[in-house]
PABA-620361 format. One record per residue (C-alpha): x negated, y, z negated. Coordinates in nm, 2 decimals. Layout:
N
<atom><px>X</px><py>Y</py><pz>Z</pz></atom>
...
//
This chain:
229
<atom><px>0.00</px><py>0.00</py><pz>0.00</pz></atom>
<atom><px>-0.28</px><py>0.24</py><pz>-0.08</pz></atom>
<atom><px>-0.45</px><py>0.17</py><pz>0.25</pz></atom>
<atom><px>-0.13</px><py>0.24</py><pz>0.44</pz></atom>
<atom><px>-0.09</px><py>0.57</py><pz>0.24</pz></atom>
<atom><px>-0.44</px><py>0.67</py><pz>0.33</pz></atom>
<atom><px>-0.38</px><py>0.60</py><pz>0.70</pz></atom>
<atom><px>-0.07</px><py>0.82</py><pz>0.69</pz></atom>
<atom><px>-0.27</px><py>1.10</py><pz>0.51</pz></atom>
<atom><px>-0.55</px><py>1.07</py><pz>0.77</pz></atom>
<atom><px>-0.29</px><py>1.11</py><pz>1.06</pz></atom>
<atom><px>-0.14</px><py>1.41</py><pz>0.88</pz></atom>
<atom><px>-0.48</px><py>1.57</py><pz>0.84</pz></atom>
<atom><px>-0.57</px><py>1.51</py><pz>1.21</pz></atom>
<atom><px>-0.24</px><py>1.66</py><pz>1.31</pz></atom>
<atom><px>-0.30</px><py>1.97</py><pz>1.09</pz></atom>
<atom><px>-0.64</px><py>2.02</py><pz>1.25</pz></atom>
<atom><px>-0.50</px><py>1.99</py><pz>1.60</pz></atom>
<atom><px>-0.21</px><py>2.22</py><pz>1.53</pz></atom>
<atom><px>-0.45</px><py>2.49</py><pz>1.42</pz></atom>
<atom><px>-0.59</px><py>2.45</py><pz>1.77</pz></atom>
<atom><px>-0.24</px><py>2.51</py><pz>1.91</pz></atom>
<atom><px>-0.23</px><py>2.85</py><pz>1.75</pz></atom>
<atom><px>-0.47</px><py>3.11</py><pz>1.88</pz></atom>
<atom><px>-0.64</px><py>2.92</py><pz>2.16</pz></atom>
<atom><px>-0.59</px><py>3.19</py><pz>2.43</pz></atom>
<atom><px>-0.95</px><py>3.31</py><pz>2.41</pz></atom>
<atom><px>-1.11</px><py>2.97</py><pz>2.45</pz></atom>
<atom><px>-0.87</px><py>2.89</py><pz>2.73</pz></atom>
<atom><px>-0.96</px><py>3.21</py><pz>2.90</pz></atom>
<atom><px>-1.33</px><py>3.14</py><pz>2.87</pz></atom>
<atom><px>-1.29</px><py>2.79</py><pz>3.00</pz></atom>
<atom><px>-1.08</px><py>2.89</py><pz>3.30</pz></atom>
<atom><px>-1.18</px><py>3.25</py><pz>3.36</pz></atom>
<atom><px>-1.28</px><py>3.17</py><pz>3.72</pz></atom>
<atom><px>-0.92</px><py>3.07</py><pz>3.79</pz></atom>
<atom><px>-0.76</px><py>3.35</py><pz>3.59</pz></atom>
<atom><px>-0.98</px><py>3.64</py><pz>3.70</pz></atom>
<atom><px>-0.98</px><py>3.52</py><pz>4.06</pz></atom>
<atom><px>-0.60</px><py>3.49</py><pz>4.06</pz></atom>
<atom><px>-0.55</px><py>3.83</py><pz>3.90</pz></atom>
<atom><px>-0.81</px><py>3.99</py><pz>4.13</pz></atom>
<atom><px>-0.62</px><py>3.85</py><pz>4.43</pz></atom>
<atom><px>-0.30</px><py>3.99</py><pz>4.29</pz></atom>
<atom><px>-0.45</px><py>4.33</py><pz>4.25</pz></atom>
<atom><px>-0.62</px><py>4.35</py><pz>4.59</pz></atom>
<atom><px>-0.34</px><py>4.22</py><pz>4.81</pz></atom>
<atom><px>-0.14</px><py>4.50</py><pz>4.97</pz></atom>
<atom><px>0.15</px><py>4.38</py><pz>5.18</pz></atom>
<atom><px>0.46</px><py>4.50</py><pz>5.35</pz></atom>
<atom><px>0.57</px><py>4.63</py><pz>5.69</pz></atom>
<atom><px>0.75</px><py>4.95</py><pz>5.61</pz></atom>
<atom><px>0.62</px><py>5.30</py><pz>5.64</pz></atom>
<atom><px>0.69</px><py>5.35</py><pz>5.27</pz></atom>
<atom><px>0.43</px><py>5.09</py><pz>5.19</pz></atom>
<atom><px>0.16</px><py>5.23</py><pz>5.41</pz></atom>
<atom><px>0.22</px><py>5.60</py><pz>5.35</pz></atom>
<atom><px>0.29</px><py>5.60</py><pz>4.98</pz></atom>
<atom><px>0.23</px><py>5.27</py><pz>4.81</pz></atom>
<atom><px>-0.09</px><py>5.17</py><pz>4.98</pz></atom>
<atom><px>-0.28</px><py>5.48</py><pz>4.88</pz></atom>
<atom><px>-0.13</px><py>5.46</py><pz>4.53</pz></atom>
<atom><px>-0.24</px><py>5.10</py><pz>4.50</pz></atom>
<atom><px>-0.59</px><py>5.19</py><pz>4.62</pz></atom>
<atom><px>-0.62</px><py>5.46</py><pz>4.36</pz></atom>
<atom><px>-0.48</px><py>5.23</py><pz>4.09</pz></atom>
<atom><px>-0.74</px><py>4.96</py><pz>4.17</pz></atom>
<atom><px>-1.02</px><py>5.22</py><pz>4.15</pz></atom>
<atom><px>-0.88</px><py>5.35</py><pz>3.82</pz></atom>
<atom><px>-0.85</px><py>5.00</py><pz>3.67</pz></atom>
<atom><px>-1.20</px><py>4.89</py><pz>3.75</pz></atom>
<atom><px>-1.35</px><py>4.99</py><pz>3.41</pz></atom>
<atom><px>-1.06</px><py>4.84</py><pz>3.21</pz></atom>
<atom><px>-1.12</px><py>4.51</py><pz>3.38</pz></atom>
<atom><px>-1.49</px><py>4.53</py><pz>3.28</pz></atom>
<atom><px>-1.40</px><py>4.60</py><pz>2.92</pz></atom>
<atom><px>-1.16</px><py>4.31</py><pz>2.93</pz></atom>
<atom><px>-1.43</px><py>4.07</py><pz>3.05</pz></atom>
<atom><px>-1.65</px><py>4.19</py><pz>2.77</pz></atom>
<atom><px>-1.37</px><py>4.11</py><pz>2.52</pz></atom>
<atom><px>-1.34</px><py>4.48</py><pz>2.44</pz></atom>
<atom><px>-0.96</px><py>4.45</py><pz>2.44</pz></atom>
<atom><px>-0.87</px><py>4.77</py><pz>2.26</pz></atom>
<atom><px>-1.09</px><py>4.98</py><pz>2.49</pz></atom>
<atom><px>-0.95</px><py>4.80</py><pz>2.79</pz></atom>
<atom><px>-0.60</px><py>4.90</py><pz>2.69</pz></atom>
<atom><px>-0.64</px><py>5.27</py><pz>2.64</pz></atom>
<atom><px>-1.00</px><py>5.41</py><pz>2.68</pz></atom>
<atom><px>-1.23</px><py>5.20</py><pz>2.90</pz></atom>
<atom><px>-1.45</px><py>5.49</py><pz>3.01</pz></atom>
<atom><px>-1.44</px><py>5.86</py><pz>3.07</pz></atom>
<atom><px>-1.24</px><py>5.94</py><pz>3.38</pz></atom>
<atom><px>-1.09</px><py>5.59</py><pz>3.41</pz></atom>
<atom><px>-0.74</px><py>5.46</py><pz>3.30</pz></atom>
<atom><px>-0.67</px><py>5.18</py><pz>3.06</pz></atom>
<atom><px>-0.42</px><py>4.91</py><pz>3.14</pz></atom>
<atom><px>-0.14</px><py>5.10</py><pz>2.96</pz></atom>
<atom><px>-0.19</px><py>5.41</py><pz>3.17</pz></atom>
<atom><px>-0.21</px><py>5.20</py><pz>3.49</pz></atom>
<atom><px>0.13</px><py>5.05</py><pz>3.40</pz></atom>
<atom><px>0.28</px><py>5.39</py><pz>3.34</pz></atom>
<atom><px>0.12</px><py>5.59</py><pz>3.62</pz></atom>
<atom><px>0.13</px><py>5.34</py><pz>3.90</pz></atom>
<atom><px>0.47</px><py>5.18</py><pz>3.88</pz></atom>
<atom><px>0.56</px><py>4.95</py><pz>4.17</pz></atom>
<atom><px>0.20</px><py>4.87</py><pz>4.26</pz></atom>
<atom><px>0.03</px><py>4.53</py><pz>4.25</pz></atom>
<atom><px>-0.22</px><py>4.68</py><pz>4.01</pz></atom>
<atom><px>0.04</px><py>4.79</py><pz>3.76</pz></atom>
<atom><px>0.19</px><py>4.44</py><pz>3.78</pz></atom>
<atom><px>-0.15</px><py>4.28</py><pz>3.71</pz></atom>
<atom><px>-0.21</px><py>4.53</py><pz>3.43</pz></atom>
<atom><px>0.10</px><py>4.39</py><pz>3.25</pz></atom>
<atom><px>-0.08</px><py>4.05</py><pz>3.24</pz></atom>
<atom><px>-0.41</px><py>4.21</py><pz>3.12</pz></atom>
<atom><px>-0.23</px><py>4.41</py><pz>2.86</pz></atom>
<atom><px>-0.04</px><py>4.10</py><pz>2.73</pz></atom>
<atom><px>-0.37</px><py>3.91</py><pz>2.69</pz></atom>
<atom><px>-0.53</px><py>4.20</py><pz>2.52</pz></atom>
<atom><px>-0.26</px><py>4.23</py><pz>2.27</pz></atom>
<atom><px>-0.27</px><py>3.85</py><pz>2.22</pz></atom>
<atom><px>-0.63</px><py>3.87</py><pz>2.12</pz></atom>
<atom><px>-0.57</px><py>4.18</py><pz>1.90</pz></atom>
<atom><px>-0.30</px><py>4.00</py><pz>1.71</pz></atom>
<atom><px>-0.01</px><py>4.21</py><pz>1.83</pz></atom>
<atom><px>0.20</px><py>3.92</py><pz>1.94</pz></atom>
<atom><px>0.53</px><py>4.09</py><pz>2.00</pz></atom>
<atom><px>0.36</px><py>4.34</py><pz>2.22</pz></atom>
<atom><px>0.18</px><py>4.06</py><pz>2.40</pz></atom>
<atom><px>0.52</px><py>3.89</py><pz>2.47</pz></atom>
<atom><px>0.67</px><py>4.22</py><pz>2.60</pz></atom>
<atom><px>0.40</px><py>4.28</py><pz>2.85</pz></atom>
<atom><px>0.37</px><py>3.92</py><pz>2.97</pz></atom>
<atom><px>0.75</px><py>3.92</py><pz>3.03</pz></atom>
<atom><px>0.70</px><py>4.22</py><pz>3.26</pz></atom>
<atom><px>0.44</px><py>4.04</py><pz>3.46</pz></atom>
<atom><px>0.55</px><py>3.89</py><pz>3.79</pz></atom>
<atom><px>0.30</px><py>3.61</py><pz>3.88</pz></atom>
<atom><px>0.23</px><py>3.46</py><pz>4.22</pz></atom>
<atom><px>0.05</px><py>3.14</py><pz>4.32</pz></atom>
<atom><px>-0.02</px><py>2.81</py><pz>4.14</pz></atom>
<atom><px>-0.23</px><py>2.94</py><pz>3.85</pz></atom>
<atom><px>-0.09</px><py>3.27</py><pz>3.73</pz></atom>
<atom><px>0.26</px><py>3.15</py><pz>3.65</pz></atom>
<atom><px>0.11</px><py>2.87</py><pz>3.43</pz></atom>
<atom><px>-0.11</px><py>3.13</py><pz>3.25</pz></atom>
<atom><px>0.18</px><py>3.37</py><pz>3.19</pz></atom>
<atom><px>0.41</px><py>3.11</py><pz>3.02</pz></atom>
<atom><px>0.11</px><py>2.95</py><pz>2.84</pz></atom>
<atom><px>0.00</px><py>3.28</py><pz>2.69</pz></atom>
<atom><px>0.36</px><py>3.35</py><pz>2.59</pz></atom>
<atom><px>0.37</px><py>3.01</py><pz>2.42</pz></atom>
<atom><px>0.05</px><py>3.10</py><pz>2.23</pz></atom>
<atom><px>0.20</px><py>3.43</py><pz>2.12</pz></atom>
<atom><px>0.52</px><py>3.26</py><pz>1.99</pz></atom>
<atom><px>0.31</px><py>3.00</py><pz>1.82</pz></atom>
<atom><px>0.12</px><py>3.27</py><pz>1.64</pz></atom>
<atom><px>0.45</px><py>3.41</py><pz>1.53</pz></atom>
<atom><px>0.55</px><py>3.07</py><pz>1.39</pz></atom>
<atom><px>0.84</px><py>3.06</py><pz>1.64</pz></atom>
<atom><px>0.75</px><py>2.70</py><pz>1.75</pz></atom>
<atom><px>1.08</px><py>2.65</py><pz>1.93</pz></atom>
<atom><px>1.01</px><py>2.93</py><pz>2.18</pz></atom>
<atom><px>0.64</px><py>2.83</py><pz>2.19</pz></atom>
<atom><px>0.75</px><py>2.48</py><pz>2.30</pz></atom>
<atom><px>0.99</px><py>2.61</py><pz>2.56</pz></atom>
<atom><px>0.72</px><py>2.84</py><pz>2.71</pz></atom>
<atom><px>0.46</px><py>2.56</py><pz>2.72</pz></atom>
<atom><px>0.72</px><py>2.35</py><pz>2.90</pz></atom>
<atom><px>0.78</px><py>2.63</py><pz>3.15</pz></atom>
<atom><px>0.40</px><py>2.66</py><pz>3.20</pz></atom>
<atom><px>0.38</px><py>2.29</py><pz>3.28</pz></atom>
<atom><px>0.65</px><py>2.33</py><pz>3.55</pz></atom>
<atom><px>0.54</px><py>2.67</py><pz>3.68</pz></atom>
<atom><px>0.24</px><py>2.57</py><pz>3.90</pz></atom>
<atom><px>0.01</px><py>2.30</py><pz>4.02</pz></atom>
<atom><px>-0.33</px><py>2.30</py><pz>3.84</pz></atom>
<atom><px>-0.44</px><py>1.97</py><pz>3.68</pz></atom>
<atom><px>-0.66</px><py>2.13</py><pz>3.42</pz></atom>
<atom><px>-0.40</px><py>2.38</py><pz>3.30</pz></atom>
<atom><px>-0.10</px><py>2.15</py><pz>3.32</pz></atom>
<atom><px>-0.28</px><py>1.89</py><pz>3.11</pz></atom>
<atom><px>-0.39</px><py>2.15</py><pz>2.86</pz></atom>
<atom><px>-0.04</px><py>2.26</py><pz>2.80</pz></atom>
<atom><px>0.10</px><py>1.91</py><pz>2.80</pz></atom>
<atom><px>-0.13</px><py>1.84</py><pz>2.50</pz></atom>
<atom><px>0.00</px><py>2.15</py><pz>2.32</pz></atom>
<atom><px>0.36</px><py>2.02</py><pz>2.39</pz></atom>
<atom><px>0.27</px><py>1.69</py><pz>2.24</pz></atom>
<atom><px>0.12</px><py>1.84</py><pz>1.93</pz></atom>
<atom><px>0.42</px><py>2.06</py><pz>1.87</pz></atom>
<atom><px>0.65</px><py>1.76</py><pz>1.91</pz></atom>
<atom><px>0.43</px><py>1.58</py><pz>1.65</pz></atom>
<atom><px>0.47</px><py>1.88</py><pz>1.42</pz></atom>
<atom><px>0.84</px><py>1.85</py><pz>1.46</pz></atom>
<atom><px>0.83</px><py>1.48</py><pz>1.38</pz></atom>
<atom><px>0.94</px><py>1.37</py><pz>1.72</pz></atom>
<atom><px>0.67</px><py>1.11</py><pz>1.79</pz></atom>
<atom><px>0.85</px><py>0.96</py><pz>2.09</pz></atom>
<atom><px>0.84</px><py>1.30</py><pz>2.28</pz></atom>
<atom><px>0.48</px><py>1.35</py><pz>2.17</pz></atom>
<atom><px>0.38</px><py>1.01</py><pz>2.30</pz></atom>
<atom><px>0.55</px><py>1.08</py><pz>2.63</pz></atom>
<atom><px>0.34</px><py>1.40</py><pz>2.68</pz></atom>
<atom><px>0.02</px><py>1.22</py><pz>2.58</pz></atom>
<atom><px>0.10</px><py>0.93</py><pz>2.81</pz></atom>
<atom><px>0.16</px><py>1.17</py><pz>3.10</pz></atom>
<atom><px>-0.19</px><py>1.32</py><pz>3.04</pz></atom>
<atom><px>-0.34</px><py>0.97</py><pz>3.04</pz></atom>
<atom><px>-0.17</px><py>0.86</py><pz>3.36</pz></atom>
<atom><px>-0.18</px><py>1.18</py><pz>3.56</pz></atom>
<atom><px>-0.47</px><py>1.38</py><pz>3.43</pz></atom>
<atom><px>-0.73</px><py>1.14</py><pz>3.29</pz></atom>
<atom><px>-1.03</px><py>1.34</py><pz>3.43</pz></atom>
<atom><px>-0.93</px><py>1.67</py><pz>3.27</pz></atom>
<atom><px>-1.08</px><py>1.80</py><pz>2.94</pz></atom>
<atom><px>-0.74</px><py>1.73</py><pz>2.78</pz></atom>
<atom><px>-0.75</px><py>1.37</py><pz>2.90</pz></atom>
<atom><px>-1.10</px><py>1.30</py><pz>2.77</pz></atom>
<atom><px>-0.98</px><py>1.23</py><pz>2.42</pz></atom>
<atom><px>-0.62</px><py>1.16</py><pz>2.47</pz></atom>
<atom><px>-0.65</px><py>0.81</py><pz>2.33</pz></atom>
<atom><px>-0.70</px><py>0.96</py><pz>1.98</pz></atom>
<atom><px>-0.36</px><py>1.14</py><pz>2.02</pz></atom>
<atom><px>-0.19</px><py>0.83</py><pz>2.15</pz></atom>
<atom><px>-0.31</px><py>0.62</py><pz>1.87</pz></atom>
<atom><px>-0.17</px><py>0.86</py><pz>1.62</pz></atom>
<atom><px>0.19</px><py>0.83</py><pz>1.76</pz></atom>
<atom><px>0.20</px><py>0.46</py><pz>1.82</pz></atom>
//
């Protein structure tokens, strides 16, 4: 009986450690996948489309100016200087918040919503992070995953695990990137474990094992599976 009790305690301790990883992992995720993230956002900022005169005569010059103004804020962001990136990146350059206010309707302003959301996530202002991430309209296969994943992280930090779970689930369905999908599937599994639903947790872990075994999330998935057998 004592051995069984110890095994249960060990599993509980392992789960507690892993749940700590669920909360506040945005920075490590950004560092691990910054090529995807920054590449996707950069593409979002640079692309100027449309066929109408309005786009070329008004929005295109405005977009160009916004990109030039946002350059130093992006540099501060990459240096983890999130407060400076938001409001005061360098003399004569706009922070992300000013880009959002002064260049509405541009691709740059849309991207600035994402940047601002991630900045606030790092700074611990989770409600603000959620607000700006909600305003971001992502394209492609990576940025939609990042948007909902970051929102899940913010809700997790607020201890709103129900909304965290729903956003991680949206992240998994939002795009097609093995590394990111597996990453958020693991978070889904850990939150199900926290809620005592081992069947759903096992389903998430088994999906990682079968579909994404070569990802970082799949490298130690047997540990998680053994915990919910």
